[in-house]
C-alpha positions, 0 to 999 in steps of 0.5 A, spaced: 436 811 075 433 810 069 430 816 065 423 813 064 421 813 071 415 818 072 414 821 078 407 824 081 407 831 084 407 833 091 401 833 095 399 839 099 401 841 106 398 836 112 399 840 118 403 846 121 409 847 125 409 853 129 416 855 131 421 861 131 427 859 127 431 861 121 432 868 118 431 872 125 423 872 124 417 867 126 417 862 121 410 862 120 407 856 117 412 850 115 409 845 110 410 838 111 410 835 104 408 828 102 410 825 096 406 820 092 411 817 087 410 812 081 415 809 078 415 805 072 422 802 070 425 796 066 430 793 071 431 787 074 426 784 078 430 784 085 431 791 084 424 793 082 421 789 088 426 793 092 424 800 090 416 798 090 417 796 097 421 803 098 415 807 095 410 803 099 414 805 106 414 812 103 407 813 101 405 810 108 408 816 111 413 812 115 419 817 113 424 814 118 424 807 115 424 810 108 430 814 110 434 808 113 432 804 107 434 809 102 440 811 106 442 803 106 441 803 098 445 809 097 451 805 099 451 801 093 448 806 088 451 813 091 449 817 085 442 814 084 437 819 083 431 816 085 434 814 092 438 820 093 431 824 092 427 819 097 433 820 102 433 827 101 426 828 102 425 823 108 431 826 111 428 833 111 421 830 114 425 827 119 429 834 121 423 838 121 419 833 126 425 833 131 425 838 137 432 838 139 436 843 134 442 839 134 438 833 131 434 838 126 440 840 123 443 833 123 437 831 118 437 837 114 444 837 113 443 830 110 437 832 106 442 838 103 447 833 102 443 828 098 439 833 094 445 837 092 448 830 089 441 829 086 441 836 082 447 834 079 443 828 075 440 830 068 433 828 071 433 834 076 433 839 070 425 838 070 424 836 077 422 843 081 420 839 087 428 837 088 429 845 088 423 846 093 425 842 098 433 844 098 431 851 098 427 850 104 432 845 107 437 851 107 432 856 110 432 851 116 440 852 116 439 860 118 440 867 115 447 866 113 444 861 108 438 865 106 441 866 099 441 859 097 434 858 100 432 864 095 436 861 089 433 854 090 426 856 091 426 861 085 429 855 081 423 851 083 418 856 081 422 857 074 421 850 073 413 850 074 413 847 081 407 850 085 407 850 093 402 854 097 408 856 102 413 858 097 412 866 097 412 866 105 419 862 105 421 867 100 419 873 103 423 870 110 429 869 106 429 875 102 428 879 109 434 876 112 439 879 108 436 885 107 432 885 100 426 888 104 423 890 097 423 883 094 421 880 101 414 884 101 413 882 093 414 875 095 409 876 101 404 879 097 404 873 093 402 869 099 395 872 100 389 868 098 383 872 095 377 871 099 381 868 105 384 872 111 391 873 111 395 869 117 398 873 123 405 871 121 404 873 114 401 880 116 407 881 121 412 879 116 410 884 111 409 889 117 416 888 119 419 888 112 416 895 111 418 898 118 425 895 116 425 900 109 422 906 114 415 905 110 411 906 117 405 908 114 405 901 110 406 897 116 401 900 120 395 898 116 398 891 116 399 891 124 392 894 125 389 889 121 392 883 125 390 887 132 383 887 129 382 880 127 387 876 130 384 871 135 391 870 138 393 874 144 401 873 142 400 876 135 396 882 138 401 883 143 407 883 137 402 887 133 401 893 138 409 893 140 410 894 133 405 899 133 408 903 139 415 902 135 412 906 129 409 911 134 416 912 137 419 913 131 414 918 129 415 922 136 408 920 138 409 918 145 402 918 147 400 914 142 406 909 143 404 909 151 397 907 149 399 901 146 403 899 151 398 900 156 393 896 152 397 890 152 398 890 160 390 891 160 389 885 156 394 881 157 397 882 163 404 883 166 410 883 160 417 884 161 418 887 154 412 892 155 415 894 162 422 895 159 419 899 153 415 903 157 422 905 161 425 907 154 419 911 153 420 915 159 427 916 159 426 919 152 421 924 155 427 925 160 423 922 166 429 918 169 425 916 175 419 913 172 424 910 167 428 906 172 421 904 175 419 901 169 426 897 168 426 894 175 419 892 174 421 889 167 427 885 171 422 883 176 418 880 171 424 877 167 431 877 171 434 875 164 432 881 160 438 883 157 435 890 156 433 891 163 439 888 166 444 893 162 439 899 164 440 897 171 447 895 171 446 889 173 
């Protein structure tokens, strides 16, 4: 691509996808990015019209057509920065809109392939957006790619690119390979003054503190989530983690109280019944423990912990 092409910045996110994905954590809010691109170039009229049409398709939000258009164009111009970037961005958008995990990873891999080629071009040296999308794409690949997610997201930041979801993605990536201190530092940057923190952010920070054994720090975030969240699932998760902290501190009555509150407000829950069984077992009450494990199994016959305890 000619060096005199100029690009506008990414827009803010449009909607949120709730999904349990990579890093072994809840990938809270996944940003769907939109690119508005302006190209100014001195190229022959045919190529110029083709690029304008590709831009129109992209800016209209037709990611599938933009993906197919750019993929076909790359067959003739395989190292064109503009085409590689549009293809990488559109493949990413296609990937995160899929339901089937196989399809998601196919598009994500294509996105990574194009963007890795793009960052070899000189135009990428000042284009933090390419590193941003590349980092997020590696995040979707799973925990084993978390170091690359961190690498490219940090490069995007270094180049001055800003996006609201970078701190949360970095926090998840750092946590996935055990750098919990950096994880907490990244998550903390995701707080917006004057706005309540999301449930996922509170839970993610708490998990990192628990992993570091700093239960007192985790407690405050979990209690905040219990008191403010309108989502019953987030409250259940917070209470389970609070119970875990109490168990680690030897406060078994308080742990049991958290389990009881979940059953009282949210109904039967196989994991809660299983953890109650574990709690009674620690107290030496094996009869009651087995009763809870049987209830857990009845609630969820596939519950691995309950099956193991009952030798099923």
